[in-house]
N, C-alpha and C positions, 0 to 999 in steps of 0.2 A: 501494499499499498503505498502510496504517494513516494515521497524519498526513502523510504523504510530500510533500515541496519539488518545486516546478516544478509546482503544478496552481494555479492562479490565475484567469485571465480565464473560462474557457469549461472546464467539465468534462461529456464525454459523459457516459449512462449507465450504460458500458461501464464507464468510469476509475473512477467512484465507489462501482461495486461491487469493483474493487479494492482502493481504498483504505481501505472497510468493512472487508475478510476478509485483514486482516493476519494473518499466518502465525506460526508460532513455533518455539522448538528449542533447543541443548543448543552447552553451553562447555566444552570440555576444559581450557582456560588459562585463568580466569576474571581471576586477578590481572593475567595481563600487557594483556586489553582492557579492565579495569574499575576494575581498581587493590585491592588489599586491600579483604578482605570484614570487615565486624564482628565481634566475636566474640557470639554469641547462645548459651545456653543453650536446647535448645527440651526441654520432657519429652514423650517418646514417648507416645501415645494408651493405649497396653497398658499402660503403669507406674498408672495411676489407674485400671483401669477396675473396677468391681464385679462380683460373679458374683450370677446369682442362678438360681434353680431355678425353675425352671417347673414345674407337676404338670400333671396331668392335672385337668382342670373335671371335675367333678361334675357329671352330667344329674340335673337337676329337674324334674319333671311327663313330658309326655309324650315320649315317644321322642324321643332328638335323631339317633341315629346313632355306633357307633364309631368309624367311618370320622371323621366328621367334629369330633368334639372330638381326635383324633387331628392331624386338619391345623389345629384351630386353632393346637393345640401348638405345632406347626412354623411356621406364619407367627408366632408371639407369638416365639420363639426367633429366628426366623430377621429380625426386625426389631430387637429387642434387639442381635445382632450388626450390624447392619447400621450402630448407634447407636458401633461402637466403644468409648464410657466404658458400659457394661452388656453381659457377656457370657454365653450364657443357660452354666451349667454341664454339665457330662458327666454323660450319664442315669449313668455306669456310676458314679459317686463319691457314690448318693446311698445313705445309711444307715438313709434311711426311707424310709413308703410313697412310691409317685409318685403316690397319688389322692390328690386334695381332699380334706380331711375337710371336713364339713357347717360351713356356716361359722359358724349360732348356736354352735357349739360355743366359735368364739374363741378355743382355745387352741392353742399349737403347738409342738411338740418339736425348740424353739431349741440344745437342746445338742447331738440328733445334726446338724443341718443346718449347728451350726459346726464342726465336725468333717468333713463331708462338702466344707469348704470356703466352704460358701454366706456370700453377706455379703446376700441378701436373698430372700426370698419371694413367691410370688407363685402366691397358690390361688382358686379358684373355681369358681363352679356356672355352669351353662350350663342354656337351656331355650325352647322353643319360645314366639312368641308371634306366630297367625298364621302368614303367610309370612316373616315373621323372625325372628335370635337375641336373646335378653339371655343379654350375659353379668354376673355378679354377681363382684366381684374385689376382695380384699383384697392389699397389698403388706406385707410385715414384716418390718422391719428387725432378723435373725437374734441380730447383736450385745446390742443391748438386751434384744430379744425382745419387740419391743410394733408395733403397727400403724402404717404411716406414709402410711397411705390407703385407704378403703374406695370404693367406685361401681361405676358400672355403664356398658357400652357396646352400643348396638343397632346391628343392624346384617340384612342380608341373607341370609336361609336361606346364597344361594349364594354370597354375597361374601365366604367365609372368609380369604382373603385381605386385605381392607379391616377387616375386624373385626383381625384378631390386630394387623396392623400398629397400630392406633389402642391397641389395649392394650399394644402393646409402647413405644410414645409416655408414654403414663402413666407408665408402669414409670419408665421415665428420668426425666420431672419429679421421681416420687415423690423418687428416690435419686441425683437431682443438682442440682436447681432449675432445671431449662429441659425444656421436651419438647423429647423428640422427634423425625426428621422421617422415620421410615418410611412416613409416611400422606400426606408429599408429592410434589411431583406437577415432573418439571423437561419443559416447553416446548421443542425444540430444532429446527433445518431439517435434511432430510437430501434427497437427490434422488436415493432408491432406488430409484422409480417412471421416473426419465428426465426427471423435473422438482420442481425447488425446491418443497417445499413443507411446511407448518409438522406438524408432529406434538408428541405429551403422551405421556409415559411415566412406572411412579412413578418414586419417586427410586435404588432400587432395580435398575432399569432392564425392570421387567417393562411387562409391558400397552403395547408401544409400541404406539399407532396414530395415522391420519394427522387433522388439524384440519379440513385445507383441503383442495379438486384440482381450483381451479381450472385446472390447469400453466401459471399465470403463474409469474414470480420471485418467489419471500417472502426475508426477508432482516429478523433480529434482533426476533426475539419478545423481548414483556414482557409478564409478569403483570403485573394491577392489582392492586393492594395485600388485595384482597378475594381474593381465586382465582377471581373467578369470570368473566373473561376474559380472553384475551390478542392485546396490540396487533400491529402487527408492519408490516412495509413493505410492498408490494406493487406490484411493476413491470407494472401494467398496461395497456398501451397507451402503456409505454417511458418516465412517466415519474414516478417513485417519488412512493409517498402513502400516507397511512396510514389503513390498518384495523384491524378489530378480529373478533374468533372470542368467541361467547359460550357458556356453559354455563345460562345463565339467560336467562328470559322480560326480564327487567329492563333488560337489557343488548341493544340492539338491534345484532345481526351487521353489518358492511358497512363501506365507508368511513367514516372521521372528519375531523373538521377541513375540511373542503373548502371552507369559505368564508373560510381563513384563509391569507395569502400567496396570494393568485390566482395560479398561472400560475408560480409558483414549486416546484419541487422539492419533500418533506422526506421524508428521508430515515431520521427515527430518531427517537423519541420516550420518553424515561423518563418514568415516574412520577415524583412524590415521594414522602413517607412519607403526605402525608394520601389521595393518589389522586385529590386536585382538580384539580393543577395538572401539566403536564408539559416537560422544557428537553427539546426539539425541535431538530434540526439542520435545515437549511433551507441554497440556496443567492442568495447576493445578488452582482451584480456579479462574479459567478465565483467567489468567494470561499463556503466554509462557512463559516455560521457560527452561535451557538447562541442560542436564544427559550424563552421563559421563556412558558408560557398556558395557557388555562385551559381544564380539560377538556371545559368547555360549548364552547369554541369564543369565547372573547373578543378585543380586539387584541393581538396577541405584544406581549412584551416584550423588545425585544434587549439580549442580555447580551454580546455579543461585536460589535466594531466594528474588522476588519483585515482585509487582504490576505492574512491566513495563514487557514489548513484549520483550521479550529476546531470539533473532534467527540468520539463518543464517553464524552459528558455523565454521571456517576454520581452523587445523589446523595449526604450523609450522613442517617444514620438518623435524626437530629432536626431534619431540611431544611433547615438553617441554610447549609450548603455545598454548593457543584457540583466535583466533580472532572470536568478532563477533558485532551483532549490539541490539544496544539497546533504548529504548525510553523513557528511566528511564532520562532523561534531559529534560525534554518536546520537544526532538523532535527527529530523529533517528540519531541515530551516532556508530562510531565505535569505541568497546572497548576492553582492553587486559586482558585477565587473564591467570594464569597459570594451568596446568593439572589438580590439589585440586580443582578449581575456588579461590584459593585466586591470593593474588596480582593484584587487580582487579585497573588497570585506565585507563581512557581516552585516547584515541588516535587521536580522529578529533575534531577540535575543527574549521575549516574554512567548508564553507557549512551547511546549515537549513538541510541537506536529504540527508544521507550518507548512504548505505548497500551493500549488494551483494558481503562482502570481499573475495579477494582469494590471500592466501601467494604463493608467486614465489616459485618455490623448492629447490632454492639456500639460501633463506630465508632473500632476501635483503631487495624484495618490496613485498607491500599487492595492491593488483590494486584492486577497488569497484566502484560503480556507484554511482556518486554525481549530485543532482538536479540543473540544473541551468535553471534558466527563463521557469522553466516548462516541461522542458523536461531535460533529466539520460542525461552524459556522464565518460564517464571513465577515471577516474585519479590513481596515483599512489602514496601512501606514500612509506615513510620506518618504518617500527619497534617502533624505538624513536620515529617518527612525527614531526622530523625537515627539511626533506623534501617533498611535495607536492606538485604535479603539474598533469594538463591535458596531456593522449598521444591520445586521438582521442577526436573531436568533430564534432557535427553536428546539424544542424538544424531539426535531426528526433533521438529517442532515441536510445543508445547505453547503454545494459545493459549484465549486467550475464557473466564477466569477467571471464577464464579461463586458467590457463598457460601448455602451451606444458611441457613435460617432461625434455626437456632439455631447459627451461625457459628462449629461445631466441621469444618464440610466447604466442600471446593471443588470439583465440577466443571468440570471443563473437555476442550476438544476438543483430538484429537493424533492426528497422523501415522507413530505414530510405529508403528504395522506396515506401512505402505507405503501406507494408504489413510484418510482422516482416519473417526476414531471418537470416540465420547466414555466419558469415562473422570471416577471420583469417587475424593479422596482427601480426610483428617484435613486438617486448614490445615496441620499441620506435617510434611506429606509423608509420613506412615505410611497403610498402610492401602489401596493404590494397587488399582483394580476398575474394569473395562474393562465398560461397557453397554452397548453397542452391537456386534453382531458383526454384520447384514445388510451386502449387496452397497450401493456408494453413498459418495459423503462424506455424517456425520453430524456438525456446524457449530453456532455459536452457541448454544448453552446458558442457556440463564435456568430457574434454580431461583425454584418456584414456593409463597407464604407456607403458611407454616399456617392449616388449616380453623379456622372461628371458633369 
């Protein structure tokens, strides 16, 4: 489990699966096991949320269909609600018409919307362009009664979910400066069919679909930074290797890096921010080590070199550092090193079992699992190691945290319902939402990037 000690010379495949599939959990008396916790003030997500009135878009030109217009509005509001920082204003609070005025008019009844409780107003027009729909929109700052953003979004006529999420993300960006993540996706592993396969779903848990179907064991999905493909570990033929599944002709799906470290297992790969290099875990002389390799398969550069288990690398957003898990101190702990393996230092000293680190997109935090009383919880630590605290605790295991591209949310796997499902929450633990509900185990989420 995790970076568990005692695994040294020979590491069977089954044991390595357990090594990487560390669980998670809750503590009732944290102070007893881990010492007093630091005092940290966390501002709840809902306290800073903007309220946006989403008006019904006006149809322009050939008929679009009232049903489609209503559905588009619902999808926009759902995407805003998912953001946790911009919330749709309840329609009952409207003191003005809920139909978007013609965009060329350029004036809005800001006073009525201010009294309605809106911070922002989203108005728009939608029209057919062949088999596609085009939505022209304006986002208005009600308080100052001025436009924040104008633009347009184009999508398939039958793809209103995607169109609405994209408009929601644009609205979040206009109001907060950071693009929303409703239109992003999460890759994960599920055995709902009896075999562990790679799946992809929208960030809010909808549209779950398989990305592989070869009936071999799959582990550790990893999006390419451009979102065009997902790397994963494939136990085809008994020895773990890396494969990739692609949604574009630019990338050939199938095994990758076969020419590197011939004859040695490849347990996991993590892309650096540029997408040109990977931190890859392999086994040398019976010990798991971390290598840095070119994506196209050049000679690997060994970053760790000792008899300990070194796994679970995660790059810093600037690509200069790597956080990873090692049991070199006698128990699984988090360590930091430069991209060339130098400047090695221990990060965690609290807790006897820490693993699965994930660096936040802004570089301020590292989320990870820590074991407390036999279960795992998700904690945050800053890269200096000075601030370290739990963001979610439960009597069942919470595991494998992964950050949304805007750094506002964390998805993770949890056994809190008696089987493993995927959940998402705000980075501070607010607004917990379950994403999967089907049979089988749903584990190891990896949150994909925003579309270019």
